[in-house]
SERO-4910 file (N, C-alpha, C, O; in steps of 0.05 Angstrom, whole numbers):
BEGIN
 pado doro    nc1    nc2    nc3   cac1   cac2   cac3    cc1    cc2    cc3    oc1    oc2    oc3
  Met    A     17    -24      0      0      0      0     18     25      0     37     26     16
  Ser    A     12     44    -17     29     67    -19     21     89      1     -3     91      8
  Ser    A     40    104     10     35    126     28     27    151     13     34    153    -11
  Pro    A     12    169     25      4    193     11     28    211      3     26    228    -15
  Leu    A     52    206     15     75    222      8     90    212    -16    107    226    -28
  Gln    A     85    187    -25    100    176    -47     98    192    -73    119    197    -85
  Pro    A     75    200    -82     73    214   -107     90    240   -106    103    247   -126
  Gln    A     90    254    -84    105    278    -81    135    272    -83    150    287    -96
  Ala    A    144    251    -71    172    243    -71    182    236    -99    205    241   -106
  Thr    A    164    224   -115    173    216   -142    176    239   -161    188    236   -182
  Thr    A    165    262   -154    168    285   -172    196    295   -175    203    309   -194
  Thr    A    213    289   -155    241    298   -157    260    275   -161    284    278   -159
  Lys    A    250    251   -167    268    229   -172    284    234   -198    273    245   -217
  Pro    A    309    227   -198    325    232   -222    317    215   -245    306    193   -242
  Lys    A    322    226   -269    316    211   -294    335    187   -297    327    166   -307
  Lys    A    359    191   -288    379    170   -289    400    174   -267    402    196   -256
  Ser    A    415    153   -262    436    155   -242    460    170   -255    469    163   -276
  Leu    A    469    190   -241    492    206   -251    517    202   -235    516    196   -211
  Arg    A    539    205   -248    565    204   -234    573    233   -229    577    249   -247
  Val    A    577    239   -203    581    267   -194    608    270   -180    616    253   -164
  Leu    A    622    291   -187    646    299   -173    641    325   -159    632    344   -172
  Tyr    A    645    326   -133    639    350   -117    665    360   -104    678    345    -89
  Ala    A    672    385   -109    696    397    -97    687    419    -78    674    438    -86
  Asp    A    694    415    -53    687    434    -32    707    430     -9    714    408     -2
  Asp    A    716    452      2    736    450     24    723    444     51    737    439     71
  Met    A    697    443     53    683    437     78    674    408     78    657    400     63
  Arg    A    687    392     95    683    363     96    653    356    101    642    338     89
  Glu    A    641    371    120    613    366    127    594    369    103    575    353     99
  Leu    A    599    389     86    582    393     63    587    371     42    568    362     29
  Arg    A    612    362     40    617    340     21    602    315     31    590    301     14
  Gln    A    603    309     56    589    286     67    559    288     63    546    268     56
  Leu    A    548    311     68    519    315     65    511    311     36    491    297     31
  Leu    A    526    322     17    519    319    -11    521    290    -19    504    280    -35
  Glu    A    541    276     -9    544    247    -16    519    232     -7    509    214    -21
  Val    A    509    238     17    485    224     28    460    232     12    445    214      3
  Val    A    456    258      8    432    267     -6    430    256    -34    410    244    -42
  Leu    A    451    259    -50    451    249    -78    453    218    -79    442    206    -97
  Gly    A    468    207    -60    470    178    -59    443    164    -55    438    143    -66
  Arg    A    427    176    -38    400    164    -33    383    165    -58    364    148    -60
  Asp    A    389    183    -76    373    184   -101    386    167   -123    377    168   -146
  Gly    A    406    152   -116    418    133   -135    442    143   -151    452    130   -168
  His    A    451    167   -144    475    178   -158    500    169   -144    500    163   -120
  Thr    A    522    167   -159    548    161   -149    563    187   -145    567    202   -164
  Val    A    572    192   -120    585    217   -114    613    212   -104    617    197    -85
  Glu    A    632    225   -116    659    226   -106    665    255    -98    658    273   -113
  Ser    A    677    259    -75    682    286    -67    712    290    -61    726    272    -52
  Val    A    721    315    -66    749    323    -61    749    350    -46    729    365    -48
  Ser    A    771    356    -33    772    379    -16    781    405    -31    781    426    -18
  Asp    A    789    403    -56    796    428    -70    795    424   -100    794    402   -110
  Gly    A    795    447   -114    793    446   -143    817    433   -157    813    422   -179
  His    A    840    434   -145    863    422   -157    860    391   -159    866    379   -179
  Leu    A    850    379   -137    845    350   -137    823    343   -157    825    323   -171
  Ala    A    803    360   -159    781    355   -179    792    356   -207    786    339   -223
  Tyr    A    808    376   -212    820    379   -239    837    355   -246    836    344   -269
  Asp    A    853    345   -227    870    322   -233    854    298   -240    861    283   -259
  Leu    A    832    293   -226    814    270   -232    802    273   -260    801    254   -275
  Leu    A    793    297   -266    780    301   -292    800    301   -315    794    292   -337
  Lys    A    824    311   -310    845    311   -331    852    282   -338    857    276   -361
  Ala    A    853    265   -318    859    237   -323    837    222   -339    843    205   -355
  Asn    A    812    230   -334    789    217   -348    766    237   -349    748    236   -332
  Pro    A    765    254   -369    744    275   -370    715    263   -372    696    277   -364
  Ala    A    712    240   -382    685    228   -384    677    212   -360    656    199   -360
  Ala    A    693    212   -339    687    196   -315    663    207   -299    651    192   -283
  Tyr    A    656    232   -303    635    245   -287    616    259   -306    623    272   -325
  Asp    A    590    256   -299    569    269   -315    565    298   -305    557    316   -321
  Val    A    571    303   -279    566    329   -267    589    335   -249    598    319   -233
  Val    A    599    360   -250    618    371   -231    604    393   -216    593    411   -227
  Ile    A    605    390   -189    595    411   -172    620    422   -158    636    408   -146
  Thr    A    622    449   -158    645    461   -144    636    485   -127    618    500   -134
  Asp    A    649    487   -104    646    510    -88    661    533   -101    680    527   -116
  His    A    654    557    -96    669    579   -108    695    585    -92    716    586   -104
  His    A    692    587    -66    715    595    -49    730    570    -39    720    555    -22
  Met    A    753    565    -51    770    543    -42    799    553    -43    805    571    -60
  Ala    A    816    542    -26    843    553    -23    862    549    -47    872    569    -58
  Lys    A    866    525    -56    887    520    -77    878    529   -104    891    545   -118
  Val    A    855    519   -113    844    526   -139    814    533   -134    799    515   -125
  Ser    A    807    557   -140    779    565   -135    760    552   -155    769    540   -174
  Gly    A    735    555   -149    715    544   -168    717    557   -195    714    543   -215
  Leu    A    722    583   -196    725    597   -221    749    587   -237    747    583   -261
  Glu    A    771    582   -224    794    571   -237    789    543   -247    797    535   -269
  Leu    A    775    527   -231    769    499   -239    751    499   -263    756    485   -282
  Val    A    730    516   -263    712    517   -286    727    526   -311    722    515   -333
  Ala    A    744    546   -309    760    555   -332    777    532   -343    779    529   -368
  Arg    A    789    517   -325    806    494   -334    789    473   -348    797    461   -368
  Leu    A    765    467   -337    748    447   -348    738    456   -376    737    439   -394
  Arg    A    732    481   -379    723    491   -405    746    490   -425    742    483   -449
  Ala    A    771    495   -416    794    494   -434    799    466   -443    809    462   -466
  Met    A    793    446   -427    797    418   -435    772    406   -448    772    382   -454
  Ala    A    752    422   -452    727    413   -465    713    391   -449    704    371   -460
  Tyr    A    711    395   -422    697    376   -405    668    373   -416    655    393   -420
  Pro    A    659    348   -421    633    344   -435    609    345   -416    586    346   -426
  Gly    A    612    345   -390    590    344   -372    579    371   -363    587    392   -373
  Arg    A    561    369   -344    548    394   -333    565    404   -310    579    389   -296
  Ile    A    563    430   -306    578    443   -284    559    460   -267    544    476   -278
  Ile    A    560    455   -241    543    469   -222    562    483   -202    581    471   -192
  Val    A    556    508   -196    572    523   -176    555    529   -152    532    538   -154
  Phe    A    567    524   -128    555    532   -103    571    555    -92    595    555    -94
  Ser    A    557    576    -82    572    598    -70    555    612    -50    531    616    -53
  Ser    A    568    621    -28    554    637     -8    554    666    -15    538    682     -5
  Glu    A    572    673    -33    573    701    -42    587    703    -69    609    693    -73
  Leu    A    574    716    -88    587    721   -114    583    750   -121    560    761   -120
  Ser    A    604    763   -128    602    791   -138    590    789   -166    589    768   -179
  Glu    A    580    812   -176    569    813   -203    590    805   -224    585    792   -244
  Glu    A    615    814   -218    637    808   -237    643    778   -238    646    767   -260
  Val    A    644    765   -215    650    736   -214    626    721   -226    631    702   -241
  Asp    A    602    729   -220    579    716   -232    580    718   -262    573    699   -276
  Ala    A    588    741   -272    590    745   -301    611    726   -313    608    716   -335
  His    A    633    722   -299    654    704   -308    644    676   -310    649    662   -330
  Tyr    A    629    667   -290    617    640   -291    598    637   -314    598    617   -328
  Arg    A    582    657   -319    563    656   -341    577    656   -368    568    643   -387
  Gln    A    600    671   -370    615    670   -395    627    643   -400    630    634   -422
  Leu    A    633    628   -378    643    601   -380    621    581   -383    626    557   -384
  Gln    A    597    590   -385    573    574   -390    569    552   -370    564    529   -378
  Val    A    570    559   -344    563    539   -324    533    533   -327    518    551   -336
  Asp    A    525    510   -320    497    502   -323    479    514   -302    456    521   -307
  His    A    489    515   -277    473    526   -255    492    539   -234    514    529   -230
  Ile    A    482    560   -222    495    572   -199    475    572   -177    453    582   -179
  Met    A    482    559   -154    464    556   -132    475    570   -108    498    565   -100
  Pro    A    460    588    -96    470    602    -72    470    583    -48    452    567    -44
  Lys    A    491    586    -31    491    571     -6    475    587     14    476    612     13
  Pro    A    462    575     33    461    546     36    444    532     14    423    543      6
  Val    A    454    510      5    439    494    -14    422    474      1    432    458     17
  Phe    A    396    475     -3    378    457     11    375    431     -5    373    432    -29
  Pro    A    374    408      9    371    382     -5    348    382    -24    351    370    -46
  Ser    A    326    393    -17    302    393    -35    308    408    -61    300    399    -83
  Asp    A    322    430    -59    329    446    -83    349    430   -101    347    430   -125
  Leu    A    368    417    -88    388    401   -103    374    377   -116    380    372   -140
  Arg    A    357    364   -102    342    342   -114    325    351   -138    324    337   -159
  Ala    A    312    374   -135    296    384   -157    313    391   -181    305    385   -204
  Leu    A    336    402   -176    355    408   -199    363    382   -212    362    380   -237
  Phe    A    371    362   -197    381    337   -208    358    322   -223    364    306   -241
  Ala    A    334    327   -215    311    314   -230    309    325   -258    296    312   -275
  Thr    A    320    348   -263    319    360   -290    343    353   -307    343    359   -331
  Leu    A    364    342   -296    388    336   -311    386    311   -327    405    303   -341
***
């Protein structure tokens, strides 16, 4: 017997299982995203900075369907990572999380044709709704 909440839950179910790489310097956020997207059937690998993400993608650009990056990171920022991914013609989607973006930085991301920019805090329901459209 189905619960009355089931139809609502299925509206954000993903179309397919995606391979996700998430770069963020905050361990707790990486763990949360792994749980949230993992419950929806996605495979999530996370790294603590943009340099590590770039190394993984450089070795195998087709290994991930989606890259999610935080904007503020110490070694390689989200903006630097996205620029490098575009230079190597990364074929997947790119999502940026940020707690603050100036108009100038936002314009740079848009010039690099990121797929989505999500302000932090990112709520699980918003993330699930976004992934349901990918």
